[in-house]
N, CA, C and O atoms as CSV, one atom per row, in Angstrom:
chain,resi,resn,atom,element,x,y,z
A,1,UNK,N,N,-44.263,30.638,-56.167
A,1,UNK,CA,C,-43.184,29.569,-56.179
A,1,UNK,C,C,-42.625,29.951,-57.709
A,1,UNK,O,O,-43.243,30.283,-58.721
A,2,UNK,N,N,-41.031,29.744,-57.427
A,2,UNK,CA,C,-40.437,29.981,-58.795
A,2,UNK,C,C,-40.295,28.560,-59.576
A,2,UNK,O,O,-39.671,27.613,-59.097
A,3,UNK,N,N,-40.890,28.530,-60.725
A,3,UNK,CA,C,-40.953,27.148,-61.301
A,3,UNK,C,C,-39.630,26.772,-61.851
A,3,UNK,O,O,-39.290,25.603,-61.674
A,4,UNK,N,N,-38.918,27.470,-62.413
A,4,UNK,CA,C,-37.522,27.107,-63.021
A,4,UNK,C,C,-36.338,28.219,-62.442
A,4,UNK,O,O,-36.365,29.448,-62.510
A,5,UNK,N,N,-35.391,27.404,-61.906
A,5,UNK,CA,C,-34.337,28.429,-61.406
A,5,UNK,C,C,-33.336,28.464,-62.266
A,5,UNK,O,O,-32.707,27.440,-62.532
A,6,UNK,N,N,-33.008,29.847,-62.907
A,6,UNK,CA,C,-32.125,29.912,-63.927
A,6,UNK,C,C,-30.881,29.486,-63.867
A,6,UNK,O,O,-30.370,29.039,-64.894
A,7,UNK,N,N,-30.158,29.538,-62.677
A,7,UNK,CA,C,-28.564,29.184,-62.746
A,7,UNK,C,C,-28.555,27.845,-62.658
A,7,UNK,O,O,-27.608,27.375,-63.288
A,8,UNK,N,N,-29.172,27.108,-62.176
A,8,UNK,CA,C,-29.439,25.439,-62.287
A,8,UNK,C,C,-30.303,24.928,-63.417
A,8,UNK,O,O,-29.996,23.842,-63.909
A,9,UNK,N,N,-31.254,25.526,-63.843
A,9,UNK,CA,C,-32.180,24.746,-64.553
A,9,UNK,C,C,-32.946,23.758,-63.950
A,9,UNK,O,O,-33.413,22.822,-64.599
A,10,UNK,N,N,-33.141,23.925,-62.531
A,10,UNK,CA,C,-33.955,23.120,-61.646
A,10,UNK,C,C,-35.464,23.500,-61.975
A,10,UNK,O,O,-35.781,24.681,-62.116
A,11,UNK,N,N,-36.313,22.549,-62.084
A,11,UNK,CA,C,-37.723,22.787,-62.213
A,11,UNK,C,C,-38.332,22.098,-61.119
A,11,UNK,O,O,-37.944,20.955,-60.881
A,12,UNK,N,N,-39.483,22.765,-60.214
A,12,UNK,CA,C,-40.094,22.235,-59.226
A,12,UNK,C,C,-41.305,21.544,-59.790
A,12,UNK,O,O,-41.889,22.019,-60.764
A,13,UNK,N,N,-41.692,20.449,-59.210
A,13,UNK,CA,C,-42.825,19.604,-59.498
A,13,UNK,C,C,-44.329,20.559,-59.289
A,13,UNK,O,O,-45.021,20.397,-58.283
A,14,UNK,N,N,-44.604,21.286,-60.085
A,14,UNK,CA,C,-45.691,22.054,-59.799
A,14,UNK,C,C,-46.924,21.190,-59.940
A,14,UNK,O,O,-47.818,21.479,-59.145
A,15,UNK,N,N,-47.149,20.287,-60.695
A,15,UNK,CA,C,-48.505,19.376,-60.616
A,15,UNK,C,C,-48.590,19.134,-59.077
A,15,UNK,O,O,-49.383,19.794,-58.406
A,16,UNK,N,N,-47.907,18.343,-58.600
A,16,UNK,CA,C,-47.824,17.894,-57.242
A,16,UNK,C,C,-48.081,18.827,-56.013
A,16,UNK,O,O,-48.703,18.485,-55.008
A,17,UNK,N,N,-47.466,20.160,-56.251
A,17,UNK,CA,C,-47.694,21.108,-55.529
A,17,UNK,C,C,-48.914,21.834,-55.779
A,17,UNK,O,O,-49.540,22.281,-54.819
A,18,UNK,N,N,-49.291,21.991,-56.870
A,18,UNK,CA,C,-50.796,22.547,-57.295
A,18,UNK,C,C,-51.800,21.911,-56.449
A,18,UNK,O,O,-52.599,22.558,-55.772
A,19,UNK,N,N,-51.742,20.345,-56.503
A,19,UNK,CA,C,-52.833,19.480,-55.910
A,19,UNK,C,C,-52.679,19.750,-54.389
A,19,UNK,O,O,-53.671,19.804,-53.662
A,20,UNK,N,N,-51.493,19.907,-53.949
A,20,UNK,CA,C,-51.431,19.988,-52.410
A,20,UNK,C,C,-52.054,21.116,-52.020
A,20,UNK,O,O,-52.865,21.046,-51.097
A,21,UNK,N,N,-51.779,22.370,-52.667
A,21,UNK,CA,C,-52.224,23.819,-52.497
A,21,UNK,C,C,-54.002,23.758,-52.751
A,21,UNK,O,O,-54.785,24.391,-52.043
A,22,UNK,N,N,-54.295,23.137,-53.552
A,22,UNK,CA,C,-55.758,22.993,-53.848
A,22,UNK,C,C,-56.385,22.271,-52.617
A,22,UNK,O,O,-57.429,22.703,-52.127
A,23,UNK,N,N,-55.850,21.339,-52.191
A,23,UNK,CA,C,-56.335,20.384,-51.189
A,23,UNK,C,C,-56.350,21.251,-49.947
A,23,UNK,O,O,-57.335,21.159,-49.214
A,24,UNK,N,N,-55.413,22.047,-49.640
A,24,UNK,CA,C,-55.402,22.962,-48.534
A,24,UNK,C,C,-56.177,24.109,-48.741
A,24,UNK,O,O,-56.488,24.646,-47.678
A,25,UNK,N,N,-56.670,24.771,-49.929
A,25,UNK,CA,C,-57.452,25.682,-50.142
A,25,UNK,C,C,-56.606,26.850,-50.244
A,25,UNK,O,O,-57.082,27.960,-50.004
A,26,UNK,N,N,-55.457,26.712,-50.560
A,26,UNK,CA,C,-54.332,27.699,-50.681
A,26,UNK,C,C,-54.278,27.988,-52.304
A,26,UNK,O,O,-54.439,27.183,-53.221
A,27,UNK,N,N,-53.968,29.553,-52.363
A,27,UNK,CA,C,-53.546,29.751,-53.887
A,27,UNK,C,C,-52.306,29.685,-54.136
A,27,UNK,O,O,-51.382,30.003,-53.387
A,28,UNK,N,N,-52.251,29.199,-55.372
A,28,UNK,CA,C,-51.019,28.360,-56.098
A,28,UNK,C,C,-50.584,29.762,-56.978
A,28,UNK,O,O,-51.342,30.225,-57.831
A,29,UNK,N,N,-49.526,30.251,-56.718
A,29,UNK,CA,C,-49.069,31.410,-57.680
A,29,UNK,C,C,-47.690,31.239,-58.046
A,29,UNK,O,O,-46.847,31.127,-57.157
A,30,UNK,N,N,-47.338,31.204,-59.390
A,30,UNK,CA,C,-46.329,30.689,-59.976
A,30,UNK,C,C,-45.412,31.621,-60.559
A,30,UNK,O,O,-45.918,32.206,-61.516
A,31,UNK,N,N,-44.269,31.948,-60.312
A,31,UNK,CA,C,-43.183,32.690,-61.095
A,31,UNK,C,C,-42.563,31.889,-62.250
A,31,UNK,O,O,-41.675,31.048,-62.114
A,32,UNK,N,N,-43.149,32.259,-63.415
A,32,UNK,CA,C,-42.503,31.298,-64.475
A,32,UNK,C,C,-41.645,32.224,-65.557
A,32,UNK,O,O,-41.538,31.992,-66.761
A,33,UNK,N,N,-41.074,33.305,-64.839
A,33,UNK,CA,C,-40.181,34.316,-65.808
A,33,UNK,C,C,-39.315,33.381,-66.535
A,33,UNK,O,O,-39.334,33.394,-67.765
A,34,UNK,N,N,-38.466,32.472,-65.813
A,34,UNK,CA,C,-37.378,31.650,-66.749
A,34,UNK,C,C,-37.816,30.566,-67.508
A,34,UNK,O,O,-37.003,29.905,-68.154
A,35,UNK,N,N,-39.278,30.247,-67.506
A,35,UNK,CA,C,-39.562,29.140,-67.899
A,35,UNK,C,C,-40.583,29.165,-69.105
A,35,UNK,O,O,-40.563,28.363,-70.039
A,36,UNK,N,N,-41.448,30.173,-68.952
A,36,UNK,CA,C,-42.614,30.427,-70.081
A,36,UNK,C,C,-41.814,30.437,-71.220
A,36,UNK,O,O,-40.677,30.905,-71.176
A,37,UNK,N,N,-42.359,29.902,-72.379
A,37,UNK,CA,C,-41.728,29.757,-73.625
A,37,UNK,C,C,-40.571,28.728,-73.732
A,37,UNK,O,O,-39.844,28.788,-74.724
A,38,UNK,N,N,-40.370,27.867,-72.860
A,38,UNK,CA,C,-39.126,27.192,-72.797
A,38,UNK,C,C,-39.192,25.758,-72.540
A,38,UNK,O,O,-38.532,24.836,-73.020
A,39,UNK,N,N,-40.387,25.773,-71.445
A,39,UNK,CA,C,-40.982,24.422,-71.048
A,39,UNK,C,C,-42.399,24.376,-71.031
A,39,UNK,O,O,-43.028,25.371,-71.390
A,40,UNK,N,N,-43.019,23.279,-70.636
A,40,UNK,CA,C,-44.539,23.307,-70.514
A,40,UNK,C,C,-44.928,23.832,-69.059
A,40,UNK,O,O,-44.489,23.424,-67.984
A,41,UNK,N,N,-45.959,24.943,-69.317
A,41,UNK,CA,C,-46.466,25.266,-67.969
A,41,UNK,C,C,-47.923,25.238,-68.065
A,41,UNK,O,O,-48.548,26.201,-68.508
A,42,UNK,N,N,-48.572,23.991,-67.602
A,42,UNK,CA,C,-49.809,23.344,-67.754
A,42,UNK,C,C,-50.729,24.198,-66.471
A,42,UNK,O,O,-51.017,23.688,-65.388
A,43,UNK,N,N,-51.016,25.313,-66.817
A,43,UNK,CA,C,-51.816,26.224,-65.735
A,43,UNK,C,C,-52.772,25.560,-65.311
A,43,UNK,O,O,-52.723,25.348,-64.099
A,44,UNK,N,N,-53.914,25.009,-66.024
A,44,UNK,CA,C,-55.071,24.424,-65.688
A,44,UNK,C,C,-55.012,23.168,-65.116
A,44,UNK,O,O,-55.608,22.794,-64.106
A,45,UNK,N,N,-54.219,22.506,-65.857
A,45,UNK,CA,C,-53.955,20.767,-65.286
A,45,UNK,C,C,-52.952,20.905,-63.971
A,45,UNK,O,O,-53.228,20.122,-63.063
A,46,UNK,N,N,-52.145,21.539,-63.806
A,46,UNK,CA,C,-51.459,21.697,-62.652
A,46,UNK,C,C,-52.032,22.809,-61.526
A,46,UNK,O,O,-51.345,23.364,-60.668
A,47,UNK,N,N,-53.196,22.953,-61.712
A,47,UNK,CA,C,-54.052,23.750,-60.644
A,47,UNK,C,C,-53.502,24.991,-60.230
A,47,UNK,O,O,-53.624,25.380,-59.068
A,48,UNK,N,N,-52.799,25.753,-61.254
A,48,UNK,CA,C,-51.736,26.884,-60.824
A,48,UNK,C,C,-53.168,27.956,-60.710
A,48,UNK,O,O,-54.114,27.824,-61.486
A,49,UNK,N,N,-53.144,28.728,-59.910
A,49,UNK,CA,C,-54.266,29.855,-60.016
A,49,UNK,C,C,-53.601,31.035,-60.657
A,49,UNK,O,O,-54.430,31.648,-61.331
A,50,UNK,N,N,-52.450,31.561,-60.695
A,50,UNK,CA,C,-52.044,32.488,-61.246
A,50,UNK,C,C,-50.561,32.210,-61.716
A,50,UNK,O,O,-49.839,31.518,-60.998
A,51,UNK,N,N,-50.074,32.750,-62.942
A,51,UNK,CA,C,-48.686,32.432,-63.376
A,51,UNK,C,C,-48.307,33.723,-63.802
A,51,UNK,O,O,-49.169,34.312,-64.454
A,52,UNK,N,N,-47.210,34.336,-63.599
A,52,UNK,CA,C,-46.478,35.570,-63.892
A,52,UNK,C,C,-45.201,35.099,-64.807
A,52,UNK,O,O,-44.337,34.403,-64.275
A,53,UNK,N,N,-45.095,35.437,-66.032
A,53,UNK,CA,C,-43.854,35.352,-66.846
A,53,UNK,C,C,-43.019,36.491,-67.105
A,53,UNK,O,O,-43.296,37.565,-66.571
A,54,UNK,N,N,-42.270,36.404,-67.679
A,54,UNK,CA,C,-41.287,37.472,-68.282
A,54,UNK,C,C,-40.777,37.456,-69.673
A,54,UNK,O,O,-40.263,36.393,-70.024
A,55,UNK,N,N,-40.810,38.276,-70.405
A,55,UNK,CA,C,-40.388,38.237,-71.700
A,55,UNK,C,C,-39.080,38.106,-72.145
A,55,UNK,O,O,-38.893,37.531,-73.217
A,56,UNK,N,N,-38.039,38.586,-71.438
A,56,UNK,CA,C,-36.605,38.649,-71.449
A,56,UNK,C,C,-35.811,37.253,-71.427
A,56,UNK,O,O,-34.679,37.193,-71.906
A,57,UNK,N,N,-36.393,36.208,-70.896
A,57,UNK,CA,C,-35.658,35.071,-70.985
A,57,UNK,C,C,-36.014,34.026,-72.212
A,57,UNK,O,O,-35.466,34.166,-73.306
A,58,UNK,N,N,-36.817,33.135,-72.002
A,58,UNK,CA,C,-37.203,32.073,-72.931
A,58,UNK,C,C,-37.716,32.630,-73.953
A,58,UNK,O,O,-37.314,32.292,-75.067
A,59,UNK,N,N,-38.779,33.666,-73.805
A,59,UNK,CA,C,-39.511,34.346,-75.183
A,59,UNK,C,C,-38.546,35.142,-75.849
A,59,UNK,O,O,-38.911,35.652,-76.908
A,60,UNK,N,N,-37.237,35.386,-75.401
A,60,UNK,CA,C,-36.284,36.384,-76.150
A,60,UNK,C,C,-36.976,37.439,-76.687
A,60,UNK,O,O,-37.004,37.548,-77.913
A,61,UNK,N,N,-37.517,38.203,-76.021
A,61,UNK,CA,C,-38.302,39.760,-76.218
A,61,UNK,C,C,-37.802,40.593,-75.414
A,61,UNK,O,O,-37.444,40.238,-74.291
A,62,UNK,N,N,-37.693,41.817,-75.834
A,62,UNK,CA,C,-37.048,42.902,-74.859
A,62,UNK,C,C,-37.897,42.886,-73.647
A,62,UNK,O,O,-39.118,42.777,-73.755
A,63,UNK,N,N,-37.316,42.989,-72.509
A,63,UNK,CA,C,-37.675,43.020,-71.364
A,63,UNK,C,C,-38.702,44.303,-71.009
A,63,UNK,O,O,-38.922,45.336,-71.641
A,64,UNK,N,N,-39.120,43.915,-70.017
A,64,UNK,CA,C,-40.257,45.234,-69.464
A,64,UNK,C,C,-41.925,44.772,-69.576
A,64,UNK,O,O,-42.800,45.550,-69.197
A,65,UNK,N,N,-42.202,43.613,-70.059
A,65,UNK,CA,C,-43.374,43.031,-70.147
A,65,UNK,C,C,-43.553,42.021,-69.426
A,65,UNK,O,O,-42.636,41.204,-69.505
A,66,UNK,N,N,-44.538,41.710,-68.625
A,66,UNK,CA,C,-44.794,40.545,-67.797
A,66,UNK,C,C,-46.147,39.831,-68.246
A,66,UNK,O,O,-47.193,40.358,-67.866
A,67,UNK,N,N,-46.206,38.791,-68.944
A,67,UNK,CA,C,-47.540,38.200,-69.269
A,67,UNK,C,C,-47.946,37.573,-68.077
A,67,UNK,O,O,-47.120,36.897,-67.464
A,68,UNK,N,N,-49.140,37.700,-67.641
A,68,UNK,CA,C,-49.863,36.902,-66.559
A,68,UNK,C,C,-51.092,36.267,-67.008
A,68,UNK,O,O,-51.657,36.384,-68.095
A,69,UNK,N,N,-51.408,35.583,-66.002
A,69,UNK,CA,C,-52.758,34.637,-66.109
A,69,UNK,C,C,-53.199,34.216,-64.782
A,69,UNK,O,O,-52.461,33.689,-63.950
A,70,UNK,N,N,-54.707,34.532,-64.594
A,70,UNK,CA,C,-55.208,34.214,-63.246
A,70,UNK,C,C,-56.450,33.648,-63.509
A,70,UNK,O,O,-56.941,33.872,-64.615
A,71,UNK,N,N,-57.204,32.791,-62.517
A,71,UNK,CA,C,-58.358,32.297,-62.718
A,71,UNK,C,C,-59.306,32.840,-61.778
A,71,UNK,O,O,-58.871,33.686,-60.996
A,72,UNK,N,N,-60.425,32.537,-61.713
A,72,UNK,CA,C,-61.497,33.014,-60.917
A,72,UNK,C,C,-61.468,33.025,-59.259
A,72,UNK,O,O,-62.222,33.632,-58.498
A,73,UNK,N,N,-60.549,32.309,-59.005
A,73,UNK,CA,C,-60.246,31.983,-57.532
A,73,UNK,C,C,-59.534,33.356,-57.084
A,73,UNK,O,O,-59.996,34.039,-56.171
A,74,UNK,N,N,-58.323,33.720,-57.828
A,74,UNK,CA,C,-57.550,34.976,-57.623
A,74,UNK,C,C,-58.525,36.119,-58.029
A,74,UNK,O,O,-58.441,37.036,-57.211
A,75,UNK,N,N,-59.234,36.318,-58.812
A,75,UNK,CA,C,-60.048,37.345,-59.096
A,75,UNK,C,C,-60.987,37.394,-58.033
A,75,UNK,O,O,-61.291,38.512,-57.618
A,76,UNK,N,N,-61.503,36.392,-57.513
A,76,UNK,CA,C,-62.423,36.931,-56.132
A,76,UNK,C,C,-61.426,37.470,-55.027
A,76,UNK,O,O,-61.774,38.470,-54.399
A,77,UNK,N,N,-60.289,36.914,-54.766
A,77,UNK,CA,C,-59.670,37.655,-53.674
A,77,UNK,C,C,-59.409,39.067,-54.267
A,77,UNK,O,O,-59.539,39.983,-53.455
A,78,UNK,N,N,-59.079,39.394,-55.480
A,78,UNK,CA,C,-58.688,40.758,-55.606
A,78,UNK,C,C,-59.889,41.649,-55.704
A,78,UNK,O,O,-59.784,42.815,-55.324
A,79,UNK,N,N,-61.176,41.135,-56.247
A,79,UNK,CA,C,-62.197,41.876,-56.112
A,79,UNK,C,C,-62.715,42.087,-54.774
A,79,UNK,O,O,-63.495,43.031,-54.651
A,80,UNK,N,N,-62.401,41.308,-53.612
A,80,UNK,CA,C,-62.982,41.434,-52.273
A,80,UNK,C,C,-62.027,42.112,-51.380
A,80,UNK,O,O,-62.246,42.184,-50.171
A,81,UNK,N,N,-60.822,42.685,-52.008
A,81,UNK,CA,C,-60.086,43.619,-51.274
A,81,UNK,C,C,-61.024,44.735,-50.849
A,81,UNK,O,O,-62.028,45.004,-51.508
A,82,UNK,N,N,-60.708,45.336,-49.819
A,82,UNK,CA,C,-61.485,46.550,-49.040
A,82,UNK,C,C,-60.541,47.513,-49.247
A,82,UNK,O,O,-60.972,48.611,-49.597
A,83,UNK,N,N,-59.145,47.357,-49.097
A,83,UNK,CA,C,-58.113,48.625,-49.264
A,83,UNK,C,C,-57.357,48.098,-50.386
A,83,UNK,O,O,-57.056,46.913,-50.529
A,84,UNK,N,N,-57.038,49.158,-51.258
A,84,UNK,CA,C,-56.014,48.840,-52.311
A,84,UNK,C,C,-54.684,49.911,-52.172
A,84,UNK,O,O,-54.811,51.135,-52.219
A,85,UNK,N,N,-53.495,49.257,-52.006
A,85,UNK,CA,C,-52.237,50.159,-51.667
A,85,UNK,C,C,-52.115,50.872,-52.851
A,85,UNK,O,O,-52.182,50.258,-53.916
A,86,UNK,N,N,-51.944,52.100,-52.831
A,86,UNK,CA,C,-51.473,53.089,-53.984
A,86,UNK,C,C,-50.102,53.446,-53.917
A,86,UNK,O,O,-49.624,54.198,-54.766
A,87,UNK,N,N,-49.473,53.012,-53.056
A,87,UNK,CA,C,-47.923,53.263,-53.241
A,87,UNK,C,C,-46.858,52.266,-53.687
A,87,UNK,O,O,-46.970,51.068,-53.427
A,88,UNK,N,N,-45.995,52.688,-54.251
A,88,UNK,CA,C,-45.146,51.372,-54.635
A,88,UNK,C,C,-44.131,51.092,-53.584
A,88,UNK,O,O,-43.807,51.999,-52.818
A,89,UNK,N,N,-43.602,49.902,-53.486
A,89,UNK,CA,C,-42.747,49.264,-52.386
A,89,UNK,C,C,-41.616,50.588,-52.154
A,89,UNK,O,O,-41.465,51.078,-51.035
A,90,UNK,N,N,-41.062,50.948,-53.034
A,90,UNK,CA,C,-39.680,51.473,-52.809
A,90,UNK,C,C,-40.188,53.246,-52.888
A,90,UNK,O,O,-39.396,54.186,-52.961
A,91,UNK,N,N,-41.367,53.329,-52.858
A,91,UNK,CA,C,-41.676,54.943,-52.714
A,91,UNK,C,C,-41.557,55.533,-51.668
A,91,UNK,O,O,-42.271,55.116,-50.757
A,92,UNK,N,N,-40.721,56.601,-51.394
A,92,UNK,CA,C,-40.216,57.246,-50.304
A,92,UNK,C,C,-40.924,58.506,-49.981
A,92,UNK,O,O,-40.628,59.243,-49.041
A,93,UNK,N,N,-42.142,58.750,-51.061
A,93,UNK,CA,C,-42.807,60.025,-50.913
A,93,UNK,C,C,-43.845,60.012,-49.917
A,93,UNK,O,O,-44.493,61.033,-49.688
């Protein structure tokens, strides 16, 4: 889910959504590219399983880096994969 929409500045109610995802057993993954460094992103308190940021917006650092964080729930899913895709989405080779 996108935390903050760049053009409007609208923020999603991540605390409530995180609680609902946890109650349903769903992983909650947040795109915080436009908000990390600009507003609070309370990963543990809001029950966010993974958050992905970007350096080019609020952090005002050159683009090309993506700070991420994820918890043990996400790590378990990653480690349980039986097949790892080796091609990029746009790889035509």
